[in-house]
C-alpha positions as CSV (number, residue, x, y, z in Angstrom):
1,M,-19.0,23.8,11.2
2,R,-21.6,22.8,8.7
3,I,-19.9,21.2,5.6
4,V,-21.2,20.3,2.2
5,S,-19.1,17.6,0.6
6,L,-19.2,17.3,-3.2
7,Q,-16.9,14.2,-3.6
8,P,-16.6,10.8,-1.9
9,S,-12.9,11.5,-1.2
10,V,-13.8,14.5,0.9
11,T,-16.6,12.6,2.8
12,V,-14.5,9.6,3.6
13,T,-11.6,11.8,4.8
14,L,-13.8,13.7,7.1
15,A,-15.2,10.4,8.4
16,G,-11.7,9.2,9.1
17,L,-11.0,12.5,11.0
18,G,-14.1,11.8,13.2
19,A,-15.9,14.8,11.7
20,L,-18.7,13.1,9.8
21,D,-21.2,14.8,12.1
22,Q,-20.2,18.1,10.6
23,V,-21.2,17.0,7.1
24,V,-24.7,18.2,6.5
25,A,-24.9,17.2,2.8
26,C,-23.0,15.0,0.4
27,T,-23.5,13.1,-2.9
28,R,-25.1,9.7,-3.4
29,Y,-21.7,8.4,-4.5
30,C,-20.3,9.0,-1.0
31,K,-22.4,6.1,0.2
32,D,-20.1,3.7,-1.8
33,V,-17.0,4.6,0.3
34,C,-18.7,5.7,3.5
35,P,-21.5,3.3,4.5
36,E,-22.3,5.5,7.5
37,I,-24.1,7.8,5.1
38,V,-26.8,5.3,4.4
39,G,-29.7,6.2,6.7
40,G,-27.8,9.1,8.1
41,K,-28.9,12.7,8.6
42,Q,-27.0,14.0,5.5
43,I,-28.9,15.6,2.7
44,I,-28.1,13.9,-0.7
45,I,-27.1,16.4,-3.3
46,E,-25.3,16.6,-6.7
47,D,-21.5,16.3,-7.0
48,S,-18.8,18.7,-8.4
49,W,-19.8,18.1,-12.0
50,S,-23.4,19.2,-11.7
51,A,-23.6,21.0,-8.3
52,N,-26.8,23.0,-7.8
53,S,-26.2,26.2,-5.9
54,E,-29.8,26.5,-4.7
55,Q,-29.8,22.9,-3.5
56,I,-26.5,23.6,-1.6
57,A,-27.8,26.8,-0.1
58,L,-30.8,24.9,1.4
59,A,-28.3,23.0,3.6
60,S,-27.1,26.3,5.1
61,P,-23.4,25.4,5.0
62,D,-20.5,27.3,6.4
63,L,-18.3,25.7,3.8
64,V,-18.5,23.7,0.6
65,I,-15.7,21.3,-0.2
66,A,-15.2,20.1,-3.8
67,S,-12.6,18.0,-5.5
68,V,-11.7,16.7,-8.9
69,P,-13.3,16.2,-11.4
70,Y,-14.9,19.6,-11.7
71,R,-17.2,21.4,-14.0
72,L,-16.2,25.1,-13.8
73,E,-19.7,26.4,-14.4
74,S,-20.9,24.6,-11.3
75,L,-18.2,26.0,-9.1
76,A,-18.8,29.5,-10.5
77,A,-22.5,29.2,-9.6
78,I,-21.7,28.3,-6.0
79,L,-19.2,31.1,-5.7
80,R,-21.8,33.6,-6.8
81,T,-24.0,32.7,-3.8
82,G,-21.3,33.9,-1.4
83,I,-20.8,30.6,0.2
84,R,-17.2,29.8,1.0
85,V,-15.7,27.1,-1.2
86,L,-12.6,24.9,-0.8
87,A,-11.6,23.3,-4.1
88,L,-9.1,20.4,-4.0
89,A,-7.3,19.1,-7.1
90,P,-5.0,16.2,-6.1
91,R,-2.9,14.5,-8.7
92,S,-0.2,12.7,-6.6
93,L,0.1,11.0,-3.3
94,A,1.8,14.1,-2.0
95,D,-1.3,16.1,-2.9
96,V,-3.5,13.5,-1.2
97,Y,-1.4,13.9,2.0
98,G,-1.7,17.7,1.7
99,D,-5.5,17.6,1.3
100,I,-5.9,15.4,4.4
101,R,-3.9,18.0,6.4
102,T,-6.0,20.8,5.0
103,L,-9.2,19.0,6.0
104,A,-7.8,18.1,9.4
105,A,-7.0,21.8,10.0
106,L,-10.5,22.8,9.2
107,V,-12.1,20.4,11.7
108,D,-9.4,20.7,14.4
109,G,-8.2,17.2,13.7
110,Y,-4.5,17.5,13.4
111,V,-3.6,14.3,15.3
112,A,-6.2,12.3,13.5
113,G,-5.0,13.6,10.1
114,E,-1.4,12.7,10.8
115,K,-2.5,9.2,11.8
116,L,-4.4,8.8,8.5
117,I,-1.4,9.9,6.5
118,S,1.1,7.8,8.4
119,G,-1.1,4.7,8.1
120,L,-0.8,4.9,4.3
121,Q,2.8,6.0,4.3
122,D,3.8,3.1,6.6
123,E,2.1,0.6,4.4
124,I,3.9,1.9,1.4
125,A,7.2,1.8,3.1
126,Q,6.6,-1.8,4.3
127,T,5.6,-2.8,0.8
128,R,8.7,-1.3,-0.7
129,E,10.9,-3.2,1.8
130,E,9.2,-6.6,1.2
131,I,9.4,-6.5,-2.6
132,G,12.8,-4.8,-3.0
133,R,14.7,-7.8,-4.3
134,Y,12.1,-8.8,-6.9
135,P,12.3,-7.8,-10.5
136,K,10.1,-5.0,-11.8
137,Q,6.8,-5.8,-13.6
138,R,5.0,-3.8,-16.3
139,V,1.5,-2.9,-15.0
140,Y,-1.3,-1.2,-16.9
141,C,-4.0,0.3,-14.7
142,E,-7.3,1.5,-16.3
143,E,-9.8,4.1,-15.1
144,W,-12.2,3.7,-18.0
145,G,-12.7,1.3,-20.9
146,K,-14.3,3.3,-23.7
147,P,-12.4,5.4,-24.4
148,M,-9.5,3.8,-22.7
149,I,-8.1,6.0,-19.9
150,A,-5.2,5.1,-17.7
151,S,-5.6,5.5,-13.9
152,Q,-4.4,8.6,-12.1
153,R,-0.9,9.5,-11.0
154,W,-1.5,8.5,-7.4
155,V,-2.3,4.9,-8.7
156,A,0.9,4.9,-10.8
157,E,2.8,5.8,-7.6
158,L,1.2,2.9,-5.8
159,V,2.2,0.6,-8.6
160,E,5.8,1.8,-8.3
161,A,5.7,1.2,-4.5
162,A,4.5,-2.3,-5.2
163,G,7.4,-3.1,-7.6
164,G,5.7,-2.2,-10.8
165,I,6.5,0.0,-13.9
166,P,3.3,1.9,-14.9
167,V,2.3,1.5,-18.5
168,G,0.9,4.6,-20.2
169,E,0.6,8.3,-19.2
170,P,-1.4,8.6,-15.9
171,G,-4.8,10.0,-16.4
172,A,-4.5,10.2,-20.2
173,Q,-6.5,8.6,-22.9
174,T,-4.8,5.7,-24.8
175,T,-5.5,2.9,-27.2
176,A,-5.5,-0.9,-27.1
177,A,-2.6,-1.0,-29.6
178,A,-0.5,1.5,-27.6
179,V,-0.9,-0.5,-24.4
180,A,-0.2,-3.8,-26.2
181,A,3.0,-2.4,-27.6
182,E,4.3,-2.0,-24.1
183,D,3.4,-5.7,-23.3
184,P,2.0,-5.3,-19.8
185,Q,2.6,-8.2,-17.5
186,V,-0.3,-7.3,-15.2
187,V,-3.6,-5.5,-16.0
188,L,-5.7,-3.9,-13.3
189,A,-9.0,-2.4,-14.3
190,A,-11.0,-0.1,-11.9
191,W,-13.6,1.6,-14.0
192,C,-15.3,4.7,-12.5
193,G,-18.8,3.9,-11.4
194,A,-18.5,0.2,-12.3
195,G,-17.9,-1.1,-8.8
196,D,-16.3,-4.5,-9.2
197,R,-18.0,-5.4,-12.4
198,V,-15.4,-4.8,-15.1
199,P,-15.9,-7.6,-17.8
200,L,-12.4,-9.1,-17.6
201,Q,-13.2,-11.8,-20.1
202,K,-13.7,-9.2,-22.8
203,L,-10.5,-7.3,-22.4
204,G,-8.5,-10.0,-24.2
205,L,-10.6,-9.3,-27.3
206,R,-9.0,-5.8,-27.7
207,E,-6.7,-5.1,-30.6
208,R,-3.4,-7.1,-30.1
209,W,-4.1,-7.8,-26.4
210,G,-4.1,-11.5,-27.0
211,E,-0.4,-11.2,-27.6
212,T,0.4,-9.5,-24.2
213,T,1.9,-11.3,-21.3
214,A,-0.9,-10.3,-19.0
215,I,-3.5,-12.0,-21.2
216,R,-1.5,-15.1,-22.0
217,E,-0.7,-15.6,-18.3
218,R,-4.2,-14.6,-17.2
219,R,-2.9,-11.9,-14.9
220,V,-5.9,-9.6,-15.5
221,Y,-7.8,-8.2,-12.6
222,C,-10.8,-6.1,-11.7
223,V,-10.2,-3.8,-8.7
224,A,-13.1,-2.2,-6.9
225,D,-13.7,1.3,-8.2
226,E,-13.3,3.1,-4.9
227,L,-9.9,1.5,-4.2
228,F,-8.2,3.4,-7.0
229,N,-10.5,6.4,-7.7
230,T,-11.0,7.9,-4.3
231,P,-7.9,10.0,-3.4
232,A,-7.9,9.6,0.3
233,H,-6.2,7.5,3.0
234,T,-8.4,4.6,1.8
235,L,-5.9,4.2,-1.1
236,V,-4.2,1.7,1.2
237,G,-6.8,-0.7,-0.1
238,G,-5.6,0.0,-3.7
239,L,-2.0,-0.6,-2.7
240,R,-2.9,-4.0,-1.1
241,A,-4.7,-5.0,-4.3
242,I,-1.8,-4.0,-6.5
243,R,0.9,-5.7,-4.4
244,W,-1.1,-9.0,-4.3
245,A,-1.6,-8.9,-8.1
246,L,2.1,-8.5,-8.6
247,H,3.3,-10.8,-5.7
248,P,0.6,-13.3,-4.8
249,D,3.3,-15.6,-3.3
250,I,4.2,-12.9,-0.7
251,F,1.0,-11.1,0.2
252,R,-2.4,-12.3,1.2
253,K,-5.3,-11.6,-1.2
254,P,-7.3,-8.6,0.0
255,L,-10.9,-7.7,-0.5
256,G,-11.8,-5.8,-3.6
257,I,-9.9,-7.6,-6.4
258,R,-11.1,-10.4,-8.7
259,G,-9.1,-12.3,-11.3
260,L,-9.8,-13.5,-14.8
261,G,-12.1,-16.5,-14.6
262,E,-12.4,-16.1,-10.8
263,N,-15.9,-15.8,-9.3
264,I,-17.3,-15.8,-12.8
265,A,-20.9,-15.9,-11.5
266,E,-20.3,-12.6,-9.8
267,A,-18.6,-11.2,-12.8
268,I,-21.5,-11.8,-15.1
269,T,-24.3,-11.0,-12.6
270,P,-25.9,-7.9,-14.0
271,K,-26.3,-4.7,-12.0
272,Q,-29.9,-4.3,-10.8
273,V,-31.3,-1.0,-12.0
274,V,-34.8,0.6,-11.6
275,A,-36.3,3.2,-13.9
276,A,-39.5,5.2,-13.8
277,V,-41.8,5.7,-16.8
278,I,-43.5,8.8,-15.6
279,V,-46.6,9.5,-17.6
280,R,-49.0,12.5,-17.4
281,E,-51.7,13.5,-19.9
282,G,-50.2,11.2,-22.5
283,R,-46.7,12.6,-22.2
284,V,-43.6,10.8,-20.9
285,L,-40.8,12.4,-18.8
286,I,-37.4,11.8,-20.4
287,C,-33.9,12.8,-19.2
288,Q,-30.7,13.6,-21.1
289,R,-27.3,12.6,-19.7
290,T,-24.6,15.2,-19.5
291,E,-21.6,15.6,-21.7
292,E,-19.3,14.3,-18.8
293,Q,-21.2,11.1,-18.2
294,A,-20.7,7.8,-19.8
295,F,-23.0,7.5,-22.9
296,A,-23.0,11.2,-23.1
297,L,-26.1,13.1,-24.3
298,Q,-28.2,10.0,-24.7
299,W,-31.7,10.1,-23.3
300,E,-33.0,7.8,-20.6
301,F,-35.7,7.3,-18.0
302,P,-34.9,8.5,-14.5
303,G,-33.8,6.0,-12.0
304,G,-30.6,4.2,-10.9
305,K,-29.0,1.2,-9.2
306,V,-30.5,-0.7,-6.4
307,E,-28.5,-0.5,-3.2
308,P,-27.8,-3.7,-1.1
309,G,-30.8,-4.5,1.0
310,E,-33.3,-2.3,-0.9
311,D,-36.4,-3.5,-2.7
312,F,-37.0,-2.2,-6.2
313,A,-39.8,0.2,-5.2
314,A,-37.9,1.8,-2.3
315,A,-34.8,2.2,-4.6
316,L,-36.9,4.0,-7.2
317,V,-38.5,6.3,-4.7
318,R,-35.0,7.2,-3.4
319,E,-33.6,7.7,-6.9
320,L,-36.4,10.0,-8.0
321,R,-36.1,12.0,-4.9
322,E,-32.3,12.5,-5.5
323,E,-32.6,13.1,-9.3
324,L,-35.9,15.0,-9.6
325,G,-36.8,16.1,-6.1
326,I,-40.2,14.3,-6.1
327,E,-41.9,11.8,-3.8
328,A,-43.2,9.2,-6.2
329,V,-45.9,6.6,-5.9
330,V,-44.5,3.6,-7.7
331,G,-47.0,1.6,-9.8
332,R,-46.7,-1.7,-11.5
333,E,-43.6,-3.1,-13.2
334,I,-44.3,-2.8,-17.0
335,A,-41.0,-4.2,-18.3
336,K,-37.8,-6.1,-17.4
337,V,-34.8,-5.8,-19.7
338,H,-31.5,-7.7,-19.5
339,H,-28.9,-5.8,-21.5
340,E,-25.1,-6.1,-22.0
341,Y,-23.4,-3.1,-23.5
342,A,-20.5,-3.4,-26.0
343,E,-18.3,-2.1,-23.2
344,G,-19.2,-5.2,-21.3
345,L,-21.4,-3.7,-18.5
346,A,-24.4,-5.9,-17.9
347,V,-27.6,-4.5,-16.4
348,E,-31.0,-5.8,-15.6
349,L,-33.5,-2.9,-15.7
350,H,-36.9,-3.0,-14.0
351,F,-39.2,-0.3,-15.5
352,F,-42.1,0.9,-13.3
353,L,-45.0,3.0,-14.2
354,V,-45.4,6.2,-12.2
355,T,-48.5,8.3,-12.6
356,N,-48.6,10.0,-9.2
357,F,-46.0,12.0,-7.3
358,D,-45.8,14.9,-4.9
359,G,-43.6,17.9,-5.4
360,K,-42.4,19.9,-8.4
361,I,-39.9,18.3,-10.8
362,E,-36.4,19.7,-10.5
363,N,-33.5,18.8,-12.7
364,K,-30.8,17.9,-10.3
365,I,-28.3,15.9,-12.3
366,F,-29.3,15.8,-16.0
367,R,-28.4,18.0,-18.9
368,E,-32.1,18.4,-19.7
369,V,-35.4,17.0,-18.5
370,R,-38.6,17.4,-20.5
371,W,-42.1,16.0,-21.2
372,E,-42.4,14.4,-24.6
373,E,-45.4,13.2,-26.5
374,R,-45.3,9.4,-27.0
375,E,-45.4,9.6,-30.8
376,N,-42.4,12.0,-30.8
377,L,-40.1,9.8,-28.9
378,D,-36.9,8.8,-30.8
379,A,-35.8,5.3,-29.7
380,G,-32.4,5.8,-31.4
381,S,-31.5,8.7,-29.1
382,F,-32.0,6.6,-25.9
383,L,-29.6,4.3,-24.1
384,E,-29.5,0.9,-25.8
385,A,-31.1,-0.8,-22.8
386,D,-34.1,1.6,-22.9
387,R,-35.0,1.4,-26.6
388,N,-37.4,-1.5,-26.6
389,V,-39.4,0.2,-23.8
390,V,-39.4,3.4,-25.8
391,R,-40.8,1.5,-28.8
392,G,-43.4,-0.1,-26.6
393,L,-44.5,3.3,-25.4
394,M,-44.7,4.7,-28.9
395,S,-46.8,1.8,-30.1
396,G,-49.1,1.8,-27.0
397,E,-48.1,-1.7,-26.0
398,L,-46.7,-0.4,-22.7
399,A,-48.3,1.9,-20.1
């Protein structure tokens, strides 16, 4: 079977079932949870938010598998092509188990599927047994920081298994004051897309958070994004992080969790990002973020994060291929910007001039892509980190 996977949870589950060879296309985010994708044969496409039906059709799939979060318009476009679609919508651990069984049935991997499920269930049962005599602790888990969104229900269930009482409604937006009113004893932040770079030192500055037990006792932790936000058998890593945070005297510290003031050099090291200033006939290519992305509807230059082991030019070539469908010739670096957003995310952006590329520009992930005259650029509508570069382009100082 030829499968297109639109979410990392699907890809990592198929890999666990020994069926990764049946995945002919997946998203770039799948590489974060399934390293086998890097350098593999899979075509890199858009995810469930912005899936491109024409792009998917080129992979000649027998089945497209999507999972939350969705954009209904994207799914509708895929359905109109006549390609079969399986849409998953897990909310709880029971849903996660059911989805694993569904995928196992598709690839004739029943035994492997039950092994993945039992591995997570056994670890949960063992954890419950080991912490049964200890008092419950109030735990706030966070999926995003601005606006503040509590982690999903399956995370709340893992918290309960580890001897915690979840603070806040799972998956719902909340406020700093509302969380502080419940006085969490432990805070675990796993921001979507932030990897392990949540700025823990800034959380204590939130309204009334300085009064909470978690802040006073410095029990505030960053958990690697994929450990909480990928609903698959790999949630066992999230369970291990939670139980260590609650009971460090019982459990060994796992990979993927960092405490307040711990490894501070890593915490403040900015994410390396490359961006392309594509110029033709005096006009600059600019891209608008979608409504669903962080910093919604702001404009930016195309590009993205540098993967481990990549040099800047290779990373930019890859990003432009994934985002715009072009093969770029990367020119000189025209600017380097270090920027820390109010949300605490630090980035170091490397801007490169691109004047030559092969292929026709396709909008694969953005709300809008357009050519703009330099003098018509509006710096205020761009991401904060891009604004000085925009001003330099407008004045003629850059490029």
